[in-house]
Residue frames as a rotation matrix with the C-alpha (Angstrom) as fourth column:
MET 1
-0.562 -0.778 0.280 -17.65
0.635 -0.623 -0.456 95.80
0.530 -0.078 0.845 7.45
ASP 2
0.241 0.558 -0.794 -18.61
0.939 -0.341 0.045 98.19
-0.246 -0.756 -0.606 10.28
ILE 3
-0.102 -0.310 0.945 -18.66
0.413 -0.878 -0.244 102.00
0.905 0.365 0.218 9.51
ASN 4
-0.380 -0.138 -0.915 -17.84
0.913 -0.213 -0.348 104.11
-0.147 -0.967 0.207 12.53
CYS 5
0.240 0.664 0.708 -20.06
0.520 -0.704 0.483 107.15
0.819 0.252 -0.514 13.21
ASP 6
-0.685 -0.371 -0.627 -19.17
0.728 -0.313 -0.610 110.05
0.030 -0.874 0.485 15.56
ILE 7
0.013 0.785 0.619 -22.31
0.442 -0.560 0.701 111.82
0.897 0.264 -0.354 16.60
LYS 8
0.657 0.246 0.713 -21.97
-0.400 -0.688 0.605 114.66
0.640 -0.682 -0.354 19.04
GLY 9
-0.208 -0.823 0.529 -18.68
-0.943 0.026 -0.331 112.95
0.259 -0.568 -0.781 20.54
LEU 10
0.224 0.393 0.892 -20.58
-0.605 0.774 -0.189 109.63
-0.764 -0.496 0.411 20.90
LYS 11
-0.649 -0.528 -0.547 -18.90
-0.758 0.388 0.524 106.78
-0.064 0.755 -0.652 18.94
MET 12
0.322 0.817 0.477 -21.28
-0.584 0.569 -0.579 104.31
-0.745 -0.092 0.661 17.48
ILE 13
-0.875 -0.470 -0.115 -20.65
-0.360 0.474 0.804 101.28
-0.323 0.744 -0.584 15.26
LYS 14
0.127 0.944 -0.303 -23.54
-0.932 0.010 -0.362 100.63
-0.339 0.328 0.882 12.93
LYS 15
-0.282 -0.062 0.957 -24.27
0.003 0.998 0.065 96.91
-0.959 0.022 -0.282 12.17
ASN 16
-0.761 0.064 -0.646 -24.87
-0.647 -0.159 0.746 95.84
-0.056 0.985 0.162 8.57
ILE 17
-0.150 0.840 0.521 -28.29
-0.140 0.503 -0.853 94.48
-0.979 -0.201 0.042 7.60
LEU 18
-0.992 -0.070 -0.104 -29.31
-0.115 0.184 0.976 92.73
-0.049 0.981 -0.190 4.42
VAL 19
-0.193 0.980 0.037 -32.84
-0.270 -0.017 -0.963 93.38
-0.943 -0.196 0.268 3.43
VAL 20
-0.995 -0.085 0.057 -34.17
0.013 0.450 0.893 91.34
-0.101 0.889 -0.446 0.57
THR 21
-0.190 0.974 -0.120 -37.57
-0.297 -0.173 -0.939 92.03
-0.936 -0.143 0.322 -1.09
SER 22
-0.385 0.147 0.911 -39.52
0.706 0.683 0.188 90.51
-0.594 0.716 -0.366 -3.93
ARG 23
0.451 0.521 0.725 -40.91
0.848 -0.503 -0.167 93.87
0.277 0.690 -0.668 -4.91
PHE 24
-0.646 -0.689 0.328 -39.22
0.561 -0.720 -0.408 97.28
0.518 -0.080 0.852 -4.98
PRO 25
-0.235 0.540 -0.808 -40.70
0.941 -0.084 -0.329 99.44
-0.245 -0.837 -0.489 -2.10
PHE 26
-0.482 0.016 -0.876 -40.97
0.018 -0.999 -0.028 102.67
-0.876 -0.029 0.481 -4.09
PRO 27
-0.474 0.345 0.810 -43.32
-0.481 -0.872 0.090 104.19
0.737 -0.347 0.580 -4.72
PRO 28
-0.995 -0.086 0.051 -44.78
-0.089 0.528 -0.844 103.38
0.046 -0.845 -0.533 -1.41
ILE 29
-0.269 0.955 -0.123 -48.16
-0.939 -0.232 0.254 102.30
0.214 0.184 0.959 -2.44
GLY 30
0.488 0.520 -0.701 -50.03
-0.451 0.838 0.308 99.26
0.747 0.166 0.644 -1.29
GLY 31
0.985 0.166 -0.046 -49.45
-0.053 0.542 0.839 96.77
0.164 -0.824 0.543 1.67
ASP 32
0.681 -0.732 -0.020 -46.02
0.664 0.606 0.438 95.29
-0.308 -0.312 0.899 1.37
LYS 33
0.018 -0.644 0.765 -44.41
0.758 -0.490 -0.431 98.11
0.652 0.587 0.479 -0.56
LEU 34
0.460 0.174 0.871 -45.58
-0.357 -0.862 0.361 100.73
0.813 -0.477 -0.334 1.95
LYS 35
0.977 -0.157 0.147 -44.49
-0.085 0.348 0.933 98.53
-0.197 -0.924 0.327 4.96
ASN 36
0.396 -0.881 0.259 -41.01
0.918 0.381 -0.107 97.80
-0.005 0.281 0.960 3.19
TYR 37
0.091 -0.345 0.934 -40.45
0.259 -0.898 -0.356 101.53
0.962 0.274 0.008 2.38
ASN 38
0.619 0.071 0.782 -41.07
-0.617 -0.572 0.541 102.59
0.486 -0.817 -0.310 6.16
LEU 39
0.920 -0.390 0.032 -39.02
0.277 0.708 0.650 99.56
-0.276 -0.589 0.759 7.43
ILE 40
0.246 -0.851 0.463 -36.04
0.868 -0.019 -0.496 100.62
0.431 0.524 0.735 5.30
LYS 41
0.237 -0.070 0.969 -36.37
-0.085 -0.995 -0.051 104.32
0.968 -0.070 -0.241 6.51
LEU 42
0.856 0.144 0.497 -36.56
-0.489 -0.088 0.868 103.23
0.168 -0.986 -0.005 10.09
LEU 43
0.853 -0.521 -0.018 -33.71
0.501 0.808 0.309 100.75
-0.146 -0.273 0.951 9.91
ASN 44
0.418 -0.643 0.642 -31.53
0.497 -0.430 -0.754 103.28
0.760 0.634 0.140 8.26
ASN 45
0.684 0.000 0.730 -31.35
-0.415 -0.822 0.389 105.09
0.600 -0.569 -0.563 11.49
GLU 46
0.581 -0.384 0.718 -29.49
-0.651 0.310 0.693 102.19
-0.489 -0.870 -0.069 13.26
TYR 47
0.325 -0.423 0.846 -28.07
0.329 0.889 0.318 100.05
-0.887 0.175 0.428 10.56
ASN 48
-0.539 -0.446 -0.715 -26.16
-0.649 -0.321 0.690 100.17
-0.537 0.836 -0.116 7.34
ILE 49
0.398 0.825 0.401 -28.75
-0.260 0.520 -0.814 98.86
-0.880 0.219 0.421 5.00
HIS 50
-0.826 -0.528 -0.198 -27.57
-0.416 0.333 0.847 96.60
-0.381 0.781 -0.494 2.12
PHE 51
0.067 0.997 -0.046 -30.74
-0.495 -0.007 -0.869 96.28
-0.866 0.081 0.493 -0.04
VAL 52
-0.984 -0.177 -0.026 -31.56
-0.114 0.509 0.853 93.67
-0.138 0.842 -0.521 -2.73
SER 53
-0.054 0.998 0.019 -34.74
-0.320 0.001 -0.947 93.61
-0.946 -0.057 0.319 -4.61
LEU 54
-0.632 0.011 0.775 -36.31
0.626 0.597 0.502 92.06
-0.457 0.802 -0.384 -7.66
ILE 55
-0.056 0.600 -0.798 -38.27
-0.333 -0.765 -0.551 94.34
-0.941 0.234 0.242 -10.26
ASP 56
-0.068 0.180 0.981 -39.83
0.723 0.686 -0.076 93.89
-0.687 0.705 -0.177 -13.52
ARG 57
0.889 0.272 0.369 -39.50
0.436 -0.753 -0.493 97.36
0.144 0.599 -0.788 -14.90
GLU 58
-0.095 -0.910 0.405 -36.69
0.590 -0.379 -0.713 99.86
0.802 0.171 0.573 -15.34
LEU 59
-0.132 -0.058 -0.990 -35.66
0.949 -0.295 -0.109 101.96
-0.286 -0.954 0.094 -12.30
ASN 60
0.567 0.252 0.784 -36.55
0.518 -0.849 -0.102 105.61
0.640 0.464 -0.613 -12.36
GLU 61
-0.320 -0.740 0.592 -34.97
0.007 -0.626 -0.779 108.54
0.947 -0.245 0.206 -10.78
ASP 62
0.341 0.528 0.778 -37.31
-0.824 -0.232 0.518 108.45
0.454 -0.817 0.356 -7.77
ASP 63
0.940 -0.007 -0.342 -36.37
0.085 0.973 0.214 104.75
0.331 -0.230 0.915 -7.25
LEU 64
0.188 -0.982 -0.032 -32.67
0.575 0.137 -0.807 105.54
0.796 0.133 0.590 -7.37
ASN 65
-0.202 -0.179 0.963 -33.03
-0.432 -0.866 -0.252 108.47
0.879 -0.467 0.098 -5.00
PHE 66
0.743 0.514 0.428 -34.75
-0.623 0.299 0.722 106.32
0.243 -0.804 0.543 -2.41
CYS 67
0.759 -0.573 -0.310 -31.88
0.546 0.819 -0.176 103.76
0.355 -0.036 0.934 -2.65
GLU 68
-0.143 -0.898 0.415 -29.21
0.437 -0.434 -0.788 106.44
0.888 0.068 0.455 -2.43
GLU 69
0.110 0.281 0.953 -30.97
-0.602 -0.744 0.289 108.18
0.791 -0.606 0.087 0.50
TYR 70
0.620 0.450 0.642 -31.66
-0.783 0.310 0.539 105.16
0.043 -0.837 0.545 2.78
CYS 71
0.984 -0.162 0.072 -29.11
0.163 0.987 0.000 102.31
-0.071 0.012 0.997 1.62
THR 72
0.291 -0.954 -0.070 -25.44
-0.408 -0.189 0.893 101.88
-0.866 -0.232 -0.444 2.11
SER 73
-0.866 -0.469 -0.174 -25.49
-0.357 0.336 0.871 99.58
-0.350 0.817 -0.459 -0.87
TYR 74
0.170 0.956 0.240 -28.21
-0.411 0.290 -0.864 98.34
-0.896 0.048 0.442 -3.21
LYS 75
-0.928 -0.369 -0.042 -28.71
-0.227 0.473 0.851 95.92
-0.294 0.800 -0.523 -6.03
VAL 76
0.103 0.993 -0.050 -31.83
-0.584 0.020 -0.811 95.72
-0.805 0.112 0.583 -8.07
PHE 77
-0.891 -0.272 0.364 -32.27
0.088 0.684 0.724 92.68
-0.446 0.677 -0.585 -10.49
LYS 78
-0.086 0.763 -0.640 -34.56
-0.920 -0.307 -0.243 93.29
-0.382 0.568 0.729 -13.40
LYS 79
-0.848 -0.044 0.529 -36.31
0.070 0.979 0.193 90.13
-0.526 0.201 -0.826 -14.27
SER 80
-0.637 0.646 -0.421 -38.83
-0.671 -0.196 0.715 89.70
0.380 0.738 0.558 -17.00
ARG 81
0.246 0.779 0.577 -42.14
-0.831 0.476 -0.288 87.82
-0.500 -0.409 0.764 -16.27
PHE 82
0.668 -0.014 -0.744 -40.94
-0.549 0.667 -0.504 85.37
0.503 0.745 0.438 -18.93
GLN 83
-0.341 -0.920 -0.194 -37.88
-0.467 0.345 -0.814 84.59
0.816 -0.187 -0.547 -16.93
SER 84
-0.538 0.261 0.801 -40.06
-0.819 0.062 -0.571 84.03
-0.199 -0.963 0.180 -13.80
VAL 85
0.548 0.833 -0.070 -42.50
-0.816 0.515 -0.263 81.96
-0.183 0.201 0.962 -15.55
VAL 86
0.298 -0.539 -0.788 -39.60
-0.428 0.662 -0.615 79.70
0.853 0.520 -0.034 -16.88
ASN 87
-0.732 -0.506 0.456 -38.43
-0.603 0.170 -0.779 79.36
0.317 -0.845 -0.430 -13.14
LEU 88
0.111 0.832 0.543 -41.91
-0.971 0.207 -0.119 77.88
-0.212 -0.514 0.831 -12.46
LEU 89
0.475 -0.010 -0.880 -40.73
-0.541 0.785 -0.301 74.71
0.694 0.619 0.368 -14.31
LEU 90
-0.600 -0.787 0.146 -38.57
-0.493 0.220 -0.842 74.02
0.630 -0.577 -0.520 -11.28
TYR 91
-0.017 0.714 0.700 -41.81
-0.995 0.059 -0.085 73.23
-0.102 -0.698 0.709 -9.37
PHE 92
0.747 0.479 -0.461 -41.93
-0.575 0.814 -0.086 69.81
0.334 0.330 0.883 -10.98
PHE 93
0.357 -0.809 -0.466 -38.44
0.148 0.542 -0.827 68.90
0.922 0.226 0.313 -9.83
ASN 94
-0.570 -0.814 0.111 -37.56
0.018 -0.148 -0.989 70.55
0.822 -0.561 0.099 -6.53
GLY 95
-0.222 0.563 -0.796 -40.63
0.874 0.477 0.094 70.24
0.432 -0.675 -0.598 -4.31
LYS 96
-0.824 -0.104 -0.557 -40.68
0.389 -0.819 -0.422 73.99
-0.412 -0.564 0.715 -3.53
PRO 97
0.205 0.964 -0.168 -43.91
0.559 -0.256 -0.789 76.16
-0.803 0.068 -0.591 -3.93
LEU 98
0.276 0.096 0.956 -44.53
0.929 -0.284 -0.239 78.11
0.248 0.954 -0.167 -7.02
GLN 99
0.993 0.116 0.004 -44.21
0.106 -0.923 0.370 81.39
0.047 -0.367 -0.929 -4.95
VAL 100
0.467 -0.884 -0.009 -40.59
-0.056 -0.040 0.998 80.43
-0.882 -0.466 -0.068 -4.16
ASN 101
-0.089 -0.525 0.846 -39.58
0.811 0.455 0.368 79.22
-0.578 0.719 0.386 -7.71
TYR 102
0.651 0.469 0.597 -41.01
0.741 -0.565 -0.364 82.28
0.166 0.679 -0.715 -9.44
TYR 103
0.929 -0.275 0.247 -38.59
-0.295 -0.955 0.044 84.56
0.223 -0.114 -0.968 -7.61
TYR 104
0.525 -0.819 0.229 -35.52
-0.004 0.267 0.964 82.47
-0.851 -0.507 0.136 -7.35
PHE 105
0.924 -0.372 -0.089 -32.51
-0.146 -0.128 -0.981 83.20
0.354 0.919 -0.172 -9.65
ASN 106
0.579 -0.770 -0.268 -28.99
0.794 0.608 -0.029 81.98
0.185 -0.196 0.963 -9.63
ASP 107
-0.229 -0.708 0.668 -27.44
0.526 -0.667 -0.527 85.35
0.819 0.230 0.525 -10.19
VAL 108
0.387 0.438 0.811 -29.40
-0.441 -0.685 0.580 86.80
0.810 -0.582 -0.072 -7.36
GLN 109
0.985 -0.021 -0.172 -28.36
0.137 0.701 0.700 83.89
0.106 -0.713 0.693 -5.08
LYS 110
0.190 -0.980 0.062 -24.64
0.887 0.144 -0.438 84.44
0.421 0.138 0.897 -5.99
TYR 111
-0.235 -0.281 0.931 -24.79
0.043 -0.959 -0.278 88.21
0.971 -0.025 0.237 -5.21
ILE 112
0.660 0.541 0.522 -26.57
-0.537 -0.146 0.831 87.53
0.525 -0.828 0.195 -1.89
ASN 113
0.811 -0.441 -0.384 -23.99
0.567 0.753 0.334 84.99
0.142 -0.489 0.861 -0.92
GLN 114
-0.223 -0.910 0.349 -21.23
0.659 -0.404 -0.634 87.63
0.718 0.088 0.690 -1.41
LYS 115
-0.031 0.289 0.957 -23.23
-0.392 -0.884 0.254 90.17
0.919 -0.367 0.141 0.59
LEU 116
0.814 0.528 -0.243 -23.91
-0.062 0.493 0.868 87.75
0.578 -0.691 0.434 3.43
GLU 117
0.160 -0.900 -0.406 -20.27
0.832 0.344 -0.435 87.65
0.531 -0.268 0.804 4.32
LYS 118
-0.750 -0.573 0.329 -20.34
0.341 -0.762 -0.550 91.25
0.566 -0.301 0.767 5.47
CYS 119
-0.017 0.871 0.491 -23.78
-0.433 -0.449 0.781 91.46
0.901 -0.200 0.385 6.97
ASP 120
-0.906 -0.208 0.368 -24.64
-0.411 0.235 -0.881 90.93
0.097 -0.950 -0.298 10.63
LEU 121
-0.517 0.776 0.360 -28.22
0.132 0.488 -0.863 90.10
-0.846 -0.398 -0.355 10.14
ILE 122
-0.993 0.088 0.073 -30.90
0.075 0.021 0.997 89.64
0.086 0.996 -0.028 7.46
ILE 123
-0.305 0.951 -0.046 -34.48
-0.228 -0.119 -0.966 90.49
-0.925 -0.284 0.253 6.83
ASN 124
-0.933 0.213 0.288 -36.46
0.351 0.381 0.855 88.75
0.072 0.900 -0.430 4.02
THR 125
-0.476 0.862 -0.176 -39.95
-0.716 -0.496 -0.491 89.89
-0.510 -0.108 0.853 2.97
LEU 126
0.614 0.739 -0.276 -42.38
-0.777 0.505 -0.377 87.14
-0.139 0.446 0.884 2.16
ILE 127
0.404 -0.391 0.827 -41.47
-0.010 0.902 0.432 83.53
-0.915 -0.183 0.361 1.72
ARG 128
0.996 -0.002 0.089 -40.67
0.089 0.012 -0.996 84.40
0.001 1.000 0.012 -1.96
THR 129
0.419 -0.895 0.153 -37.18
-0.550 -0.384 -0.742 85.59
0.722 0.227 -0.653 -1.00
SER 130
0.708 -0.142 0.691 -36.52
-0.649 0.256 0.717 83.13
-0.279 -0.956 0.089 1.96
GLU 131
0.930 -0.339 0.139 -34.81
0.366 0.861 -0.353 80.48
0.000 0.379 0.925 -0.18
TYR 132
0.568 -0.730 0.379 -31.88
-0.044 -0.488 -0.872 82.96
0.822 0.479 -0.310 -0.65
VAL 133
-0.220 -0.656 0.722 -30.72
-0.709 -0.401 -0.581 82.87
0.670 -0.640 -0.377 2.91
LEU 134
0.695 0.719 0.021 -32.35
-0.532 0.494 0.688 79.87
0.484 -0.489 0.726 4.43
ARG 135
0.736 -0.437 -0.517 -29.14
0.513 0.858 0.004 78.07
0.442 -0.268 0.856 5.13
SER 136
-0.013 -0.692 0.721 -27.37
-0.015 -0.721 -0.693 81.00
1.000 -0.020 -0.001 6.50
ASP 137
-0.055 0.053 -0.997 -26.34
0.881 0.473 -0.024 80.73
0.470 -0.880 -0.073 10.02
LYS 138
-0.937 -0.185 0.296 -26.55
0.081 -0.940 -0.333 84.61
0.339 -0.288 0.896 10.55
PRO 139
-0.584 0.786 -0.203 -29.52
0.358 0.025 -0.933 85.93
-0.728 -0.618 -0.296 12.56
LYS 140
-0.938 0.333 0.093 -32.42
0.020 -0.218 0.976 86.15
0.345 0.918 0.198 10.00
PHE 141
-0.548 0.818 -0.174 -35.95
-0.006 -0.212 -0.977 87.53
-0.837 -0.534 0.121 10.24
LEU 142
-0.869 0.310 0.386 -38.72
0.472 0.282 0.835 86.66
0.150 0.908 -0.392 8.02
ASP 143
-0.677 0.675 -0.292 -41.55
-0.403 -0.672 -0.621 89.12
-0.615 -0.303 0.728 7.40
MET 144
-0.792 0.370 0.486 -44.29
0.551 0.775 0.309 86.90
-0.263 0.512 -0.818 6.13
VAL 145
-0.799 0.595 0.091 -47.05
-0.547 -0.781 0.301 89.53
0.250 0.191 0.949 6.34
ASP 146
0.208 0.811 0.547 -49.55
-0.860 0.418 -0.292 86.59
-0.466 -0.410 0.784 6.31
SER 147
-0.458 -0.431 0.778 -49.58
-0.106 0.895 0.433 82.96
-0.883 0.115 -0.456 5.40
ILE 148
-0.512 0.193 -0.837 -49.90
-0.858 -0.159 0.488 82.56
-0.039 0.968 0.248 1.61
ALA 149
-0.969 0.137 -0.205 -51.08
0.123 0.989 0.078 78.89
0.213 0.051 -0.976 2.36
LEU 150
-0.534 0.802 -0.267 -54.02
0.503 0.048 -0.863 80.16
-0.679 -0.595 -0.430 4.27
ASN 151
-0.213 0.461 -0.861 -54.93
-0.605 -0.754 -0.254 82.76
-0.767 0.467 0.440 1.67
TYR 152
-0.696 -0.049 -0.717 -54.66
-0.682 0.360 0.637 80.02
0.227 0.932 -0.284 -1.08
MET 153
-0.904 0.421 -0.082 -56.98
0.412 0.801 -0.434 77.83
-0.117 -0.425 -0.897 1.08
ARG 154
-0.213 0.823 -0.527 -59.67
0.133 -0.510 -0.850 80.46
-0.968 -0.252 -0.001 1.05
SER 155
-0.376 0.027 -0.926 -59.12
-0.848 -0.415 0.331 81.03
-0.375 0.910 0.179 -2.73
HIS 156
-0.952 -0.078 -0.294 -59.47
-0.214 0.860 0.463 77.37
0.217 0.504 -0.836 -3.36
ASP 157
-0.603 0.795 -0.058 -62.86
0.584 0.391 -0.711 77.26
-0.543 -0.463 -0.701 -1.64
ASN 158
0.088 0.695 -0.714 -64.11
0.096 -0.719 -0.688 80.16
-0.992 -0.008 -0.130 -3.76
VAL 159
-0.666 -0.417 -0.619 -62.49
-0.588 -0.218 0.779 79.79
-0.459 0.883 -0.100 -7.19
LYS 160
0.507 0.857 0.096 -64.80
-0.555 0.410 -0.724 78.39
-0.659 0.314 0.683 -9.84
SER 161
0.417 -0.389 -0.822 -62.12
-0.833 0.198 -0.517 77.28
0.363 0.900 -0.241 -12.34
LEU 162
0.997 -0.053 0.057 -61.16
0.034 0.954 0.297 73.64
-0.070 -0.294 0.953 -12.13
LEU 163
0.393 -0.911 0.124 -57.62
0.382 0.039 -0.923 74.42
0.836 0.411 0.364 -13.26
TRP 164
-0.152 -0.390 0.908 -57.15
-0.544 -0.734 -0.406 76.91
0.825 -0.556 -0.101 -10.36
LYS 165
0.733 0.377 0.567 -58.67
-0.679 0.354 0.643 74.50
0.042 -0.856 0.515 -7.88
ILE 166
0.890 -0.424 -0.167 -56.18
0.401 0.903 -0.155 71.79
0.217 0.071 0.974 -8.90
ILE 167
-0.004 -0.930 0.367 -53.17
0.325 -0.348 -0.880 74.33
0.946 0.116 0.303 -8.86
TYR 168
0.135 0.141 0.981 -54.31
-0.824 -0.534 0.190 75.61
0.550 -0.834 0.044 -5.35
SER 169
0.940 0.334 0.062 -54.63
-0.313 0.779 0.543 71.99
0.133 -0.530 0.838 -4.18
TYR 170
0.556 -0.796 -0.238 -50.99
0.727 0.605 -0.325 71.16
0.403 0.008 0.915 -4.85
GLU 171
-0.167 -0.706 0.688 -49.61
0.099 -0.707 -0.701 74.62
0.981 -0.049 0.188 -3.93
ILE 172
0.588 0.407 0.699 -51.39
-0.632 -0.307 0.711 74.75
0.504 -0.860 0.077 -0.57
LYS 173
0.953 -0.267 -0.147 -49.60
0.303 0.794 0.527 71.44
-0.024 -0.546 0.837 0.55
ARG 174
0.078 -0.961 0.265 -46.13
0.764 -0.113 -0.636 72.77
0.641 0.252 0.725 -0.62
LEU 175
0.069 -0.101 0.993 -46.80
-0.155 -0.984 -0.089 76.23
0.986 -0.147 -0.083 0.93
LEU 176
0.885 0.371 0.281 -47.79
-0.337 0.093 0.937 74.87
0.322 -0.924 0.208 4.40
LYS 177
0.732 -0.650 -0.206 -44.78
0.671 0.633 0.386 72.64
-0.120 -0.421 0.899 4.61
TYR 178
-0.093 -0.834 0.544 -42.39
0.733 -0.427 -0.530 75.32
0.674 0.349 0.651 3.25
GLU 179
0.255 0.206 0.945 -43.89
-0.416 -0.859 0.299 78.16
0.873 -0.469 -0.133 5.62
GLN 180
0.992 0.080 0.100 -43.45
-0.124 0.400 0.908 75.83
0.033 -0.913 0.407 8.63
MET 181
0.452 -0.891 0.046 -39.89
0.869 0.428 -0.249 75.10
0.202 0.152 0.967 7.53
CYS 182
-0.067 -0.469 0.881 -39.14
0.306 -0.850 -0.429 78.72
0.950 0.241 0.201 7.30
VAL 183
0.681 0.500 0.535 -40.50
-0.355 -0.413 0.839 79.40
0.640 -0.761 -0.104 10.73
SER 184
0.928 -0.373 -0.024 -38.20
0.256 0.587 0.768 76.83
-0.272 -0.718 0.640 12.29
HIS 185
0.185 -0.940 0.285 -35.10
0.974 0.139 -0.176 78.12
0.126 0.311 0.942 10.31
TYR 186
-0.051 -0.255 0.966 -35.44
0.200 -0.950 -0.240 81.75
0.979 0.180 0.099 11.06
SER 187
-0.899 -0.400 -0.178 -34.56
0.296 -0.254 -0.921 83.61
0.323 -0.880 0.347 14.22
ASN 188
-0.561 0.756 -0.337 -37.93
0.119 -0.330 -0.937 85.27
-0.819 -0.566 0.095 14.17
THR 189
-0.715 0.423 0.557 -40.94
0.620 0.017 0.784 85.40
0.322 0.906 -0.274 11.84
PHE 190
-0.783 0.475 -0.401 -43.35
-0.155 -0.774 -0.615 88.39
-0.602 -0.419 0.680 11.69
PHE 191
-0.488 0.724 0.488 -46.97
0.847 0.258 0.464 88.37
0.210 0.640 -0.739 10.65
CYS 192
-0.920 0.281 -0.273 -49.13
-0.188 -0.928 -0.322 91.42
-0.344 -0.245 0.906 10.17
GLU 193
-0.248 0.894 0.373 -52.92
0.867 0.377 -0.325 91.81
-0.432 0.243 -0.869 9.76
């Protein structure tokens, strides 16, 4: 749904954008949180922001103030670490990386499916949230920050634990395949250094 704004006699229609993050961007500390905080503030000038995020804590007043100031609508899903760890069991059945399974929930998918009907474009941050909109035909942009697979390759070479070497070995293969698939399914993919 478009909202008409009349700014100094100039009629403008704002498009609706769905922004999906795996971590809540407030407080804006650290890499991806700071970037997402500034991204939402910037996009708010030109778009109606429909924000979806996962969180493992209760929202506080500052969190709510951020959402109410910059977002047309928002939904934050509180998920326990236990729920996320249970999702890791899907790894053995669906061929997707641990990073994707850890952050995938059916209730989040259902909500996003409803929001997609009214949104003109989509931004996902990290491959963790890419599964939610992968099959959408709307213009979508993936902000990967960097390749998790490449980070895991470096970690694999430096880790001492045999268990982590094994985990990294399997996860690297899945991540490389999944990241390449995401790049081909998204309108644009962004990397930052």
